mmCIF file of the C-alpha atoms, coordinates in Angstrom:
data_MODEL
# 
_entry.id   MODEL 
# 
loop_
_atom_site.group_PDB 
_atom_site.id 
_atom_site.type_symbol 
_atom_site.label_atom_id 
_atom_site.label_alt_id 
_atom_site.label_comp_id 
_atom_site.label_asym_id 
_atom_site.label_entity_id 
_atom_site.label_seq_id 
_atom_site.pdbx_PDB_ins_code 
_atom_site.Cartn_x 
_atom_site.Cartn_y 
_atom_site.Cartn_z 
_atom_site.occupancy 
_atom_site.B_iso_or_equiv 
_atom_site.pdbx_formal_charge 
_atom_site.auth_seq_id 
_atom_site.auth_comp_id 
_atom_site.auth_asym_id 
_atom_site.auth_atom_id 
_atom_site.pdbx_PDB_model_num 
ATOM 1  C CA . MET A 1 1  ? -11.671 -5.119  78.833 1.00 0.00 ? 1  MET A CA 1 
ATOM 2  C CA . ASN A 1 2  ? -14.437 -5.505  76.344 1.00 0.00 ? 2  ASN A CA 1 
ATOM 3  C CA . LYS A 1 3  ? -14.739 -6.152  72.575 1.00 0.00 ? 3  LYS A CA 1 
ATOM 4  C CA . GLU A 1 4  ? -15.224 -2.496  71.708 1.00 0.00 ? 4  GLU A CA 1 
ATOM 5  C CA . THR A 1 5  ? -12.107 -1.510  73.557 1.00 0.00 ? 5  THR A CA 1 
ATOM 6  C CA . LEU A 1 6  ? -10.098 -4.244  71.873 1.00 0.00 ? 6  LEU A CA 1 
ATOM 7  C CA . GLU A 1 7  ? -11.436 -3.140  68.405 1.00 0.00 ? 7  GLU A CA 1 
ATOM 8  C CA . GLU A 1 8  ? -10.384 0.429   69.142 1.00 0.00 ? 8  GLU A CA 1 
ATOM 9  C CA . LEU A 1 9  ? -6.962  -0.702  70.268 1.00 0.00 ? 9  LEU A CA 1 
ATOM 10 C CA . TRP A 1 10 ? -6.590  -2.842  67.107 1.00 0.00 ? 10 TRP A CA 1 
ATOM 11 C CA . GLU A 1 11 ? -7.345  0.133   64.922 1.00 0.00 ? 11 GLU A CA 1 
ATOM 12 C CA . GLN A 1 12 ? -4.936  2.314   66.820 1.00 0.00 ? 12 GLN A CA 1 
ATOM 13 C CA . ALA A 1 13 ? -2.110  -0.216  66.840 1.00 0.00 ? 13 ALA A CA 1 
ATOM 14 C CA . THR A 1 14 ? -2.410  -1.367  63.203 1.00 0.00 ? 14 THR A CA 1 
ATOM 15 C CA . ASP A 1 15 ? -3.598  1.773   61.360 1.00 0.00 ? 15 ASP A CA 1 
ATOM 16 C CA . LEU A 1 16 ? -6.102  -0.556  59.765 1.00 0.00 ? 16 LEU A CA 1 
ATOM 17 C CA . PRO A 1 17 ? -9.698  0.680   59.803 1.00 0.00 ? 17 PRO A CA 1 
ATOM 18 C CA . ASP A 1 18 ? -12.837 -1.275  60.482 1.00 0.00 ? 18 ASP A CA 1 
ATOM 19 C CA . ALA A 1 19 ? -11.892 -3.873  63.030 1.00 0.00 ? 19 ALA A CA 1 
ATOM 20 C CA . LYS A 1 20 ? -15.593 -4.892  63.009 1.00 0.00 ? 20 LYS A CA 1 
ATOM 21 C CA . GLU A 1 21 ? -15.362 -6.037  59.354 1.00 0.00 ? 21 GLU A CA 1 
ATOM 22 C CA . SER A 1 22 ? -11.861 -7.456  59.082 1.00 0.00 ? 22 SER A CA 1 
ATOM 23 C CA . PRO A 1 23 ? -11.889 -11.266 59.372 1.00 0.00 ? 23 PRO A CA 1 
ATOM 24 C CA . LEU A 1 24 ? -8.313  -11.167 60.764 1.00 0.00 ? 24 LEU A CA 1 
ATOM 25 C CA . ALA A 1 25 ? -9.201  -8.537  63.413 1.00 0.00 ? 25 ALA A CA 1 
ATOM 26 C CA . LYS A 1 26 ? -12.400 -10.388 64.350 1.00 0.00 ? 26 LYS A CA 1 
ATOM 27 C CA . ALA A 1 27 ? -10.529 -13.663 64.752 1.00 0.00 ? 27 ALA A CA 1 
ATOM 28 C CA . ILE A 1 28 ? -7.770  -12.123 66.866 1.00 0.00 ? 28 ILE A CA 1 
ATOM 29 C CA . ILE A 1 29 ? -10.169 -10.174 69.099 1.00 0.00 ? 29 ILE A CA 1 
ATOM 30 C CA . SER A 1 30 ? -12.407 -13.218 69.505 1.00 0.00 ? 30 SER A CA 1 
ATOM 31 C CA . GLU A 1 31 ? -9.468  -15.403 70.509 1.00 0.00 ? 31 GLU A CA 1 
ATOM 32 C CA . ALA A 1 32 ? -8.311  -12.791 73.057 1.00 0.00 ? 32 ALA A CA 1 
ATOM 33 C CA . LEU A 1 33 ? -11.778 -12.564 74.563 1.00 0.00 ? 33 LEU A CA 1 
ATOM 34 C CA . GLU A 1 34 ? -12.283 -16.348 74.716 1.00 0.00 ? 34 GLU A CA 1 
ATOM 35 C CA . ALA A 1 35 ? -8.755  -17.228 75.860 1.00 0.00 ? 35 ALA A CA 1 
ATOM 36 C CA . ALA A 1 36 ? -8.630  -14.584 78.526 1.00 0.00 ? 36 ALA A CA 1 
ATOM 37 C CA . GLY A 1 37 ? -12.231 -14.204 79.624 1.00 0.00 ? 37 GLY A CA 1 
ATOM 38 C CA . ASP A 1 38 ? -15.781 -15.202 79.134 1.00 0.00 ? 38 ASP A CA 1 
ATOM 39 C CA . GLY A 1 39 ? -16.068 -14.185 75.484 1.00 0.00 ? 39 GLY A CA 1 
ATOM 40 C CA . VAL A 1 40 ? -17.534 -10.803 76.393 1.00 0.00 ? 40 VAL A CA 1 
ATOM 41 C CA . THR A 1 41 ? -14.849 -9.259  78.694 1.00 0.00 ? 41 THR A CA 1 
ATOM 42 C CA . CYS A 1 42 ? -11.351 -10.316 79.385 1.00 0.00 ? 42 CYS A CA 1 
ATOM 43 C CA . ASP A 1 43 ? -8.345  -9.774  81.644 1.00 0.00 ? 43 ASP A CA 1 
ATOM 44 C CA . PRO A 1 44 ? -6.036  -7.386  79.676 1.00 0.00 ? 44 PRO A CA 1 
ATOM 45 C CA . GLU A 1 45 ? -2.831  -9.251  80.641 1.00 0.00 ? 45 GLU A CA 1 
ATOM 46 C CA . ALA A 1 46 ? -4.215  -12.665 79.668 1.00 0.00 ? 46 ALA A CA 1 
ATOM 47 C CA . ALA A 1 47 ? -5.551  -11.168 76.404 1.00 0.00 ? 47 ALA A CA 1 
ATOM 48 C CA . ALA A 1 48 ? -2.120  -9.815  75.605 1.00 0.00 ? 48 ALA A CA 1 
ATOM 49 C CA . VAL A 1 49 ? -0.650  -13.300 76.167 1.00 0.00 ? 49 VAL A CA 1 
ATOM 50 C CA . ALA A 1 50 ? -3.244  -14.778 73.832 1.00 0.00 ? 50 ALA A CA 1 
ATOM 51 C CA . VAL A 1 51 ? -2.339  -12.261 71.114 1.00 0.00 ? 51 VAL A CA 1 
ATOM 52 C CA . TYR A 1 52 ? 1.412   -12.841 71.588 1.00 0.00 ? 52 TYR A CA 1 
ATOM 53 C CA . ARG A 1 53 ? 0.759   -16.523 71.028 1.00 0.00 ? 53 ARG A CA 1 
ATOM 54 C CA . ILE A 1 54 ? -1.047  -15.777 67.816 1.00 0.00 ? 54 ILE A CA 1 
ATOM 55 C CA . ALA A 1 55 ? 1.806   -13.555 66.713 1.00 0.00 ? 55 ALA A CA 1 
ATOM 56 C CA . THR A 1 56 ? 4.295   -16.352 67.458 1.00 0.00 ? 56 THR A CA 1 
ATOM 57 C CA . ASP A 1 57 ? 2.216   -18.804 65.537 1.00 0.00 ? 57 ASP A CA 1 
ATOM 58 C CA . CYS A 1 58 ? 2.012   -16.370 62.581 1.00 0.00 ? 58 CYS A CA 1 
ATOM 59 C CA . GLU A 1 59 ? 5.813   -15.968 62.656 1.00 0.00 ? 59 GLU A CA 1 
ATOM 60 C CA . ASP A 1 60 ? 6.260   -19.768 62.693 1.00 0.00 ? 60 ASP A CA 1 
ATOM 61 C CA . PHE A 1 61 ? 3.817   -20.166 59.824 1.00 0.00 ? 61 PHE A CA 1 
ATOM 62 C CA . ALA A 1 62 ? 5.701   -17.505 57.778 1.00 0.00 ? 62 ALA A CA 1 
ATOM 63 C CA . ASN A 1 63 ? 8.962   -19.242 58.469 1.00 0.00 ? 63 ASN A CA 1 
ATOM 64 C CA . ALA A 1 64 ? 7.455   -22.559 57.362 1.00 0.00 ? 64 ALA A CA 1 
ATOM 65 C CA . ILE A 1 65 ? 6.290   -21.037 54.100 1.00 0.00 ? 65 ILE A CA 1 
ATOM 66 C CA . VAL A 1 66 ? 9.741   -19.627 53.363 1.00 0.00 ? 66 VAL A CA 1 
ATOM 67 C CA . GLU A 1 67 ? 11.451  -22.906 54.268 1.00 0.00 ? 67 GLU A CA 1 
ATOM 68 C CA . ARG A 1 68 ? 9.069   -24.929 52.048 1.00 0.00 ? 68 ARG A CA 1 
ATOM 69 C CA . ALA A 1 69 ? 9.568   -22.482 49.161 1.00 0.00 ? 69 ALA A CA 1 
ATOM 70 C CA . GLN A 1 70 ? 13.331  -22.711 49.517 1.00 0.00 ? 70 GLN A CA 1 
ATOM 71 C CA . ARG A 1 71 ? 13.203  -26.511 49.677 1.00 0.00 ? 71 ARG A CA 1 
ATOM 72 C CA . ASP A 1 72 ? 10.871  -26.701 46.662 1.00 0.00 ? 72 ASP A CA 1 
ATOM 73 C CA . GLN A 1 73 ? 13.233  -24.375 44.750 1.00 0.00 ? 73 GLN A CA 1 
ATOM 74 C CA . ARG A 1 74 ? 16.210  -26.522 45.551 1.00 0.00 ? 74 ARG A CA 1 
ATOM 75 C CA . GLU A 1 75 ? 14.386  -29.612 44.516 1.00 0.00 ? 75 GLU A CA 1 
ATOM 76 C CA . GLY A 1 76 ? 12.945  -28.029 41.354 1.00 0.00 ? 76 GLY A CA 1 
ATOM 77 C CA . VAL A 1 77 ? 9.352   -28.474 42.611 1.00 0.00 ? 77 VAL A CA 1 
ATOM 78 C CA . GLY A 1 78 ? 6.799   -26.000 41.279 1.00 0.00 ? 78 GLY A CA 1 
ATOM 79 C CA . LEU A 1 79 ? 5.413   -23.567 43.733 1.00 0.00 ? 79 LEU A CA 1 
# 
């Protein structure tokens, strides 16, 4: 699978246009290509695993933000 295919799939899956200009899309596609291939093409299954890992990291990050905000609120710390 190549970069152009991944960009097309990103746009279809997210309903967000312009995968070529979006910093987020570029980072995710680049990570998929590098983690699962040679940076130019990639194994689709390995690319999917790389993207799932990114999604898990994003979920963990979001949870950490919420937990910190709740802790700061309890302790009266400004956000």
